[in-house]
Biopython code that builds the backbone (N, CA, C, O; Angstrom):
import numpy as np
from Bio.PDB.StructureBuilder import StructureBuilder

atoms = [
    (1, "MET", "N", (0.799, -1.169, -0.018)),
    (1, "MET", "CA", (0.029, 0.186, -0.106)),
    (1, "MET", "C", (0.943, 1.345, -0.083)),
    (1, "MET", "O", (1.806, 1.468, 0.786)),
    (2, "SER", "N", (0.766, 2.147, -0.979)),
    (2, "SER", "CA", (1.784, 3.154, -1.183)),
    (2, "SER", "C", (0.697, 4.476, -0.865)),
    (2, "SER", "O", (-0.446, 4.522, -1.320)),
    (3, "LEU", "N", (1.272, 5.450, -0.052)),
    (3, "LEU", "CA", (0.636, 6.642, 0.228)),
    (3, "LEU", "C", (1.147, 7.771, -0.711)),
    (3, "LEU", "O", (2.320, 7.820, -1.082)),
    (4, "GLN", "N", (0.264, 8.615, -1.051)),
    (4, "GLN", "CA", (0.499, 9.596, -1.930)),
    (4, "GLN", "C", (1.263, 10.589, -1.427)),
    (4, "GLN", "O", (0.914, 10.943, -0.301)),
    (5, "PRO", "N", (2.318, 11.233, -1.950)),
    (5, "PRO", "CA", (2.959, 12.416, -1.255)),
    (5, "PRO", "C", (1.975, 13.411, -1.034)),
    (5, "PRO", "O", (0.966, 13.437, -1.738)),
    (6, "PRO", "N", (2.198, 14.372, 0.023)),
    (6, "PRO", "CA", (1.333, 15.449, 0.128)),
    (6, "PRO", "C", (1.657, 16.554, -0.838)),
    (6, "PRO", "O", (2.773, 16.782, -1.305)),
    (7, "SER", "N", (0.407, 17.296, -1.113)),
    (7, "SER", "CA", (0.634, 18.549, -2.088)),
    (7, "SER", "C", (1.586, 19.372, -1.548)),
    (7, "SER", "O", (1.982, 19.182, -0.398)),
    (8, "GLU", "N", (2.060, 20.385, -2.323)),
    (8, "GLU", "CA", (3.020, 21.456, -2.011)),
    (8, "GLU", "C", (2.559, 22.227, -0.898)),
    (8, "GLU", "O", (3.343, 22.546, -0.005)),
    (9, "GLU", "N", (1.274, 22.576, -0.874)),
    (9, "GLU", "CA", (0.681, 23.234, 0.048)),
    (9, "GLU", "C", (0.690, 22.536, 1.369)),
    (9, "GLU", "O", (1.240, 23.044, 2.347)),
    (10, "ALA", "N", (0.133, 21.465, 1.406)),
    (10, "ALA", "CA", (0.042, 20.433, 2.605)),
    (10, "ALA", "C", (1.497, 20.149, 3.266)),
    (10, "ALA", "O", (1.717, 20.058, 4.474)),
    (11, "ALA", "N", (2.477, 20.022, 2.176)),
    (11, "ALA", "CA", (3.969, 19.700, 2.650)),
    (11, "ALA", "C", (4.392, 21.038, 3.525)),
    (11, "ALA", "O", (4.919, 20.978, 4.635)),
    (12, "ASN", "N", (4.038, 22.352, 2.764)),
    (12, "ASN", "CA", (4.442, 23.322, 3.486)),
    (12, "ASN", "C", (4.005, 23.614, 4.979)),
    (12, "ASN", "O", (4.706, 24.148, 5.838)),
    (13, "LEU", "N", (2.660, 23.144, 5.121)),
    (13, "LEU", "CA", (2.092, 23.347, 6.331)),
    (13, "LEU", "C", (2.639, 22.217, 7.299)),
    (13, "LEU", "O", (2.801, 22.452, 8.496)),
    (14, "LEU", "N", (2.903, 21.046, 6.767)),
    (14, "LEU", "CA", (3.615, 20.026, 7.653)),
    (14, "LEU", "C", (4.884, 20.511, 8.259)),
    (14, "LEU", "O", (5.101, 20.441, 9.469)),
    (15, "ARG", "N", (5.879, 21.099, 7.226)),
    (15, "ARG", "CA", (7.042, 21.557, 7.639)),
    (15, "ARG", "C", (6.906, 22.766, 8.553)),
    (15, "ARG", "O", (7.820, 22.898, 9.367)),
    (16, "VAL", "N", (5.899, 23.705, 8.570)),
    (16, "VAL", "CA", (5.619, 24.599, 9.654)),
    (16, "VAL", "C", (5.380, 23.785, 10.866)),
    (16, "VAL", "O", (6.140, 24.015, 11.807)),
    (17, "GLN", "N", (4.564, 22.970, 11.013)),
    (17, "GLN", "CA", (4.295, 22.098, 12.329)),
    (17, "GLN", "C", (5.303, 21.552, 12.607)),
    (17, "GLN", "O", (5.521, 21.616, 13.817)),
    (18, "LEU", "N", (6.201, 20.919, 11.936)),
    (18, "LEU", "CA", (7.397, 20.157, 12.224)),
    (18, "LEU", "C", (8.381, 21.083, 12.841)),
    (18, "LEU", "O", (8.973, 20.734, 13.863)),
    (19, "SER", "N", (8.634, 22.447, 12.194)),
    (19, "SER", "CA", (9.487, 23.302, 13.023)),
    (19, "SER", "C", (9.080, 23.687, 14.125)),
    (19, "SER", "O", (9.951, 23.759, 14.993)),
    (20, "GLU", "N", (7.849, 24.023, 14.468)),
    (20, "GLU", "CA", (7.140, 24.536, 15.558)),
    (20, "GLU", "C", (7.349, 23.253, 16.811)),
    (20, "GLU", "O", (7.708, 23.566, 17.946)),
    (21, "ARG", "N", (7.126, 22.087, 16.499)),
    (21, "ARG", "CA", (7.273, 21.147, 17.519)),
    (21, "ARG", "C", (8.690, 20.767, 17.822)),
    (21, "ARG", "O", (8.959, 20.265, 18.913)),
    (22, "GLN", "N", (9.720, 21.004, 16.806)),
    (22, "GLN", "CA", (10.980, 20.804, 17.082)),
    (22, "GLN", "C", (11.594, 21.816, 18.123)),
    (22, "GLN", "O", (12.385, 21.548, 19.027)),
    (23, "ILE", "N", (11.033, 23.085, 17.779)),
    (23, "ILE", "CA", (11.390, 24.286, 18.800)),
    (23, "ILE", "C", (10.881, 24.057, 20.138)),
    (23, "ILE", "O", (11.607, 24.316, 21.098)),
    (24, "GLU", "N", (9.660, 23.579, 20.312)),
    (24, "GLU", "CA", (8.852, 23.310, 21.451)),
    (24, "GLU", "C", (9.762, 22.079, 22.201)),
    (24, "GLU", "O", (10.054, 22.110, 23.397)),
    (25, "HIS", "N", (10.118, 21.090, 21.350)),
    (25, "HIS", "CA", (10.949, 20.053, 22.079)),
    (25, "HIS", "C", (12.175, 20.407, 22.530)),
    (25, "HIS", "O", (12.484, 20.010, 23.653)),
    (26, "ARG", "N", (13.024, 21.127, 21.854)),
    (26, "ARG", "CA", (14.257, 21.660, 22.220)),
    (26, "ARG", "C", (14.125, 22.656, 23.495)),
    (26, "ARG", "O", (15.000, 22.725, 24.359)),
    (27, "ASP", "N", (12.983, 23.383, 23.511)),
    (27, "ASP", "CA", (12.788, 24.335, 24.777)),
    (27, "ASP", "C", (12.484, 23.521, 25.853)),
    (27, "ASP", "O", (12.950, 23.828, 26.951)),
    (28, "LEU", "N", (11.695, 22.410, 25.725)),
    (28, "LEU", "CA", (11.366, 21.538, 26.951)),
    (28, "LEU", "C", (12.607, 20.845, 27.491)),
    (28, "LEU", "O", (12.803, 20.726, 28.700)),
    (29, "ASP", "N", (13.457, 20.381, 26.539)),
    (29, "ASP", "CA", (14.772, 19.700, 26.842)),
    (29, "ASP", "C", (15.480, 20.829, 27.635)),
    (29, "ASP", "O", (16.031, 20.429, 28.661)),
    (30, "LEU", "N", (15.576, 22.090, 27.389)),
    (30, "LEU", "CA", (16.339, 22.876, 28.110)),
    (30, "LEU", "C", (15.760, 23.251, 29.602)),
    (30, "LEU", "O", (16.500, 23.496, 30.554)),
    (31, "VAL", "N", (14.447, 23.259, 29.655)),
    (31, "VAL", "CA", (13.709, 23.463, 30.833)),
    (31, "VAL", "C", (13.938, 22.255, 31.730)),
    (31, "VAL", "O", (14.254, 22.413, 32.909)),
    (32, "ILE", "N", (13.786, 21.075, 31.198)),
    (32, "ILE", "CA", (14.021, 19.843, 31.996)),
    (32, "ILE", "C", (15.494, 19.660, 32.505)),
    (32, "ILE", "O", (15.822, 19.229, 33.610)),
    (33, "THR", "N", (16.250, 20.036, 31.575)),
    (33, "THR", "CA", (17.870, 19.969, 32.137)),
    (33, "THR", "C", (17.857, 20.998, 33.375)),
    (33, "THR", "O", (18.282, 20.646, 34.475)),
    (34, "HIS", "N", (17.362, 22.250, 33.145)),
    (34, "HIS", "CA", (17.475, 23.166, 34.258)),
    (34, "HIS", "C", (16.975, 22.820, 35.585)),
    (34, "HIS", "O", (17.564, 22.976, 36.655)),
    (35, "LEU", "N", (15.576, 22.231, 35.341)),
    (35, "LEU", "CA", (14.923, 21.744, 36.509)),
    (35, "LEU", "C", (15.590, 20.524, 37.328)),
    (35, "LEU", "O", (15.534, 20.312, 38.539)),
    (36, "SER", "N", (16.259, 19.755, 36.280)),
    (36, "SER", "CA", (16.875, 18.529, 37.110)),
    (36, "SER", "C", (18.132, 18.980, 37.877)),
    (36, "SER", "O", (18.519, 18.401, 38.893)),
    (37, "GLU", "N", (18.691, 19.949, 37.384)),
    (37, "GLU", "CA", (20.021, 20.604, 37.972)),
    (37, "GLU", "C", (19.673, 21.127, 39.154)),
    (37, "GLU", "O", (20.352, 20.853, 40.143)),
    (38, "ASN", "N", (18.456, 22.042, 39.258)),
    (38, "ASN", "CA", (18.023, 22.938, 40.070)),
    (38, "ASN", "C", (16.533, 22.444, 40.495)),
    (38, "ASN", "O", (15.528, 23.033, 40.096)),
    (39, "PRO", "N", (16.496, 21.442, 41.243)),
    (39, "PRO", "CA", (15.121, 20.725, 41.364)),
    (39, "PRO", "C", (14.305, 21.599, 42.154)),
    (39, "PRO", "O", (14.751, 22.257, 43.094)),
    (40, "PRO", "N", (12.937, 21.609, 41.720)),
    (40, "PRO", "CA", (11.705, 22.272, 42.345)),
    (40, "PRO", "C", (11.330, 21.505, 43.418)),
    (40, "PRO", "O", (11.860, 20.398, 43.506)),
    (41, "PRO", "N", (10.425, 21.886, 44.374)),
    (41, "PRO", "CA", (10.141, 21.199, 45.396)),
    (41, "PRO", "C", (9.151, 20.097, 44.874)),
    (41, "PRO", "O", (8.756, 19.269, 45.695)),
    (42, "ASP", "N", (8.789, 20.036, 43.782)),
    (42, "ASP", "CA", (7.823, 18.931, 43.263)),
    (42, "ASP", "C", (8.355, 18.256, 42.139)),
    (42, "ASP", "O", (8.555, 19.066, 41.234)),
    (43, "ASP", "N", (8.681, 17.041, 41.816)),
    (43, "ASP", "CA", (9.107, 16.356, 40.873)),
    (43, "ASP", "C", (7.975, 15.859, 39.847)),
    (43, "ASP", "O", (8.141, 15.149, 38.855)),
    (44, "LEU", "N", (6.900, 16.357, 40.288)),
    (44, "LEU", "CA", (5.774, 16.003, 39.249)),
    (44, "LEU", "C", (5.731, 16.852, 38.040)),
    (44, "LEU", "O", (5.255, 16.448, 36.979)),
    (45, "LEU", "N", (6.301, 18.196, 38.232)),
    (45, "LEU", "CA", (6.563, 18.958, 37.119)),
    (45, "LEU", "C", (7.545, 18.460, 35.900)),
    (45, "LEU", "O", (7.346, 18.636, 34.698)),
    (46, "ILE", "N", (8.547, 17.860, 36.458)),
    (46, "ILE", "CA", (9.587, 17.383, 35.563)),
    (46, "ILE", "C", (9.086, 16.078, 34.978)),
    (46, "ILE", "O", (9.549, 15.804, 33.872)),
    (47, "ARG", "N", (8.202, 15.196, 35.526)),
    (47, "ARG", "CA", (7.677, 14.127, 35.075)),
    (47, "ARG", "C", (6.621, 14.549, 33.828)),
    (47, "ARG", "O", (6.632, 13.925, 32.767)),
    (48, "ARG", "N", (5.854, 15.501, 34.036)),
    (48, "ARG", "CA", (4.904, 16.139, 33.296)),
    (48, "ARG", "C", (5.425, 16.594, 31.926)),
    (48, "ARG", "O", (4.903, 16.293, 30.852)),
    (49, "LEU", "N", (6.480, 17.330, 32.086)),
    (49, "LEU", "CA", (7.446, 17.998, 30.924)),
    (49, "LEU", "C", (8.095, 16.912, 30.278)),
    (49, "LEU", "O", (8.074, 17.016, 29.051)),
    (50, "LYS", "N", (8.710, 15.821, 30.756)),
    (50, "LYS", "CA", (9.132, 14.702, 30.172)),
    (50, "LYS", "C", (8.130, 14.061, 29.239)),
    (50, "LYS", "O", (8.446, 13.762, 28.088)),
    (51, "LYS", "N", (6.935, 13.852, 29.726)),
    (51, "LYS", "CA", (5.891, 13.215, 29.028)),
    (51, "LYS", "C", (5.575, 13.882, 27.902)),
    (51, "LYS", "O", (5.416, 13.229, 26.870)),
    (52, "ARG", "N", (5.421, 15.346, 27.891)),
    (52, "ARG", "CA", (5.127, 16.131, 26.949)),
    (52, "ARG", "C", (6.222, 16.172, 25.971)),
    (52, "ARG", "O", (5.937, 16.190, 24.774)),
    (53, "LYS", "N", (7.434, 16.188, 26.356)),
    (53, "LYS", "CA", (8.432, 16.115, 25.292)),
    (53, "LYS", "C", (8.505, 14.762, 24.595)),
    (53, "LYS", "O", (8.927, 14.767, 23.439)),
    (54, "LEU", "N", (8.174, 13.690, 25.107)),
    (54, "LEU", "CA", (8.019, 12.328, 24.414)),
    (54, "LEU", "C", (6.962, 12.407, 23.353)),
    (54, "LEU", "O", (7.132, 11.917, 22.236)),
    (55, "GLY", "N", (5.784, 13.080, 23.747)),
    (55, "GLY", "CA", (4.791, 13.228, 22.908)),
    (55, "GLY", "C", (5.097, 14.042, 21.637)),
    (55, "GLY", "O", (4.700, 13.655, 20.539)),
    (56, "LEU", "N", (5.815, 15.188, 21.798)),
    (56, "LEU", "CA", (6.410, 15.971, 20.874)),
    (56, "LEU", "C", (7.313, 15.164, 19.849)),
    (56, "LEU", "O", (7.217, 15.300, 18.629)),
    (57, "LYS", "N", (8.139, 14.370, 20.437)),
    (57, "LYS", "CA", (8.937, 13.565, 19.799)),
    (57, "LYS", "C", (8.408, 12.593, 18.876)),
    (57, "LYS", "O", (8.869, 12.401, 17.751)),
    (58, "ASP", "N", (7.307, 11.910, 19.442)),
    (58, "ASP", "CA", (6.321, 11.145, 18.508)),
    (58, "ASP", "C", (5.750, 11.932, 17.281)),
    (58, "ASP", "O", (5.738, 11.508, 16.125)),
    (59, "LYS", "N", (5.327, 13.015, 17.665)),
    (59, "LYS", "CA", (4.515, 13.771, 16.677)),
    (59, "LYS", "C", (5.556, 14.315, 15.562)),
    (59, "LYS", "O", (5.154, 14.384, 14.400)),
    (60, "ILE", "N", (6.727, 14.660, 15.839)),
    (60, "ILE", "CA", (7.862, 15.232, 15.006)),
    (60, "ILE", "C", (7.983, 13.877, 14.218)),
    (60, "ILE", "O", (7.780, 13.984, 13.008)),
    (61, "MET", "N", (8.250, 12.743, 14.646)),
    (61, "MET", "CA", (8.502, 11.519, 13.746)),
    (61, "MET", "C", (7.520, 11.473, 12.796)),
    (61, "MET", "O", (7.807, 11.378, 11.602)),
    (62, "GLN", "N", (6.165, 11.543, 13.271)),
    (62, "GLN", "CA", (4.924, 11.448, 12.397)),
    (62, "GLN", "C", (5.123, 12.328, 11.202)),
    (62, "GLN", "O", (5.057, 11.962, 10.029)),
    (63, "LEU", "N", (5.406, 13.685, 11.701)),
    (63, "LEU", "CA", (5.459, 14.695, 10.539)),
    (63, "LEU", "C", (6.644, 14.384, 9.503)),
    (63, "LEU", "O", (6.504, 14.564, 8.293)),
    (64, "GLU", "N", (7.729, 13.939, 10.041)),
    (64, "GLU", "CA", (8.936, 13.692, 9.233)),
    (64, "GLU", "C", (8.633, 12.543, 8.187)),
    (64, "GLU", "O", (9.095, 12.570, 7.046)),
    (65, "GLN", "N", (7.826, 11.541, 8.662)),
    (65, "GLN", "CA", (7.635, 10.441, 7.868)),
    (65, "GLN", "C", (6.601, 10.738, 6.805)),
    (65, "GLN", "O", (6.590, 10.064, 5.775)),
    (66, "LEU", "N", (5.715, 11.734, 7.007)),
    (66, "LEU", "CA", (4.714, 12.248, 6.073)),
    (66, "LEU", "C", (5.517, 13.140, 4.876)),
    (66, "LEU", "O", (5.180, 13.173, 3.693)),
    (67, "LEU", "N", (6.564, 13.792, 5.427)),
    (67, "LEU", "CA", (7.254, 14.573, 4.419)),
    (67, "LEU", "C", (8.316, 13.970, 3.564)),
    (67, "LEU", "O", (8.796, 14.565, 2.599)),
    (68, "THR", "N", (8.681, 12.746, 3.949)),
    (68, "THR", "CA", (9.636, 11.903, 3.420)),
    (68, "THR", "C", (8.989, 10.855, 2.426)),
    (68, "THR", "O", (8.345, 9.916, 2.895)),
    (69, "PRO", "N", (9.129, 10.982, 1.238)),
    (69, "PRO", "CA", (8.527, 10.053, 0.339)),
    (69, "PRO", "C", (8.942, 8.644, 0.411)),
    (69, "PRO", "O", (10.118, 8.409, 0.690)),
    (70, "ASP", "N", (8.083, 7.629, 0.182)),
    (70, "ASP", "CA", (8.469, 6.352, 0.299)),
    (70, "ASP", "C", (9.419, 5.891, -0.754)),
    (70, "ASP", "O", (9.122, 6.239, -1.897)),
    (71, "ILE", "N", (10.517, 5.167, -0.604)),
    (71, "ILE", "CA", (11.405, 4.723, -1.627)),
    (71, "ILE", "C", (10.955, 3.251, -1.908)),
    (71, "ILE", "O", (10.782, 2.493, -0.954)),
    (72, "PRO", "N", (10.792, 2.897, -2.985)),
    (72, "PRO", "CA", (10.454, 1.645, -3.440)),
    (72, "PRO", "C", (11.530, 0.632, -3.064)),
    (72, "PRO", "O", (12.684, 1.056, -3.118)),
    (73, "ALA", "N", (11.361, -0.555, -2.717)),
    (73, "ALA", "CA", (12.401, -1.448, -2.372)),
    (73, "ALA", "C", (13.098, -2.089, -3.486)),
    (73, "ALA", "O", (14.016, -2.880, -3.268)),
]
sb = StructureBuilder()
sb.init_structure("model")
sb.init_model(0)
sb.init_chain("A")
sb.init_seg("    ")
for serial, (resi, resn, name, xyz) in enumerate(atoms, 1):
    if name == "N":
        sb.init_residue(resn, " ", resi, " ")
    sb.init_atom(name, np.array(xyz, "f"), 0.0, 1.0, " ", f" {name:<3s}", serial, name[0])
structure = sb.get_structure()
């Protein structure tokens, strides 16, 4: 089963979404590192941020797959 590549307009939208999620992922990584080195009174915040970061990583991978055309074997 072969998926059709996205139209140019859809690909541009996907690229914007990908870029936004990559920036947010990078920002969360910085916040998590800072909070890990300077722990707040509650570890729940770090766990929530790490969960959000993993969710963003999954979404980034999905968007990258949509933008990368399938190469026939």
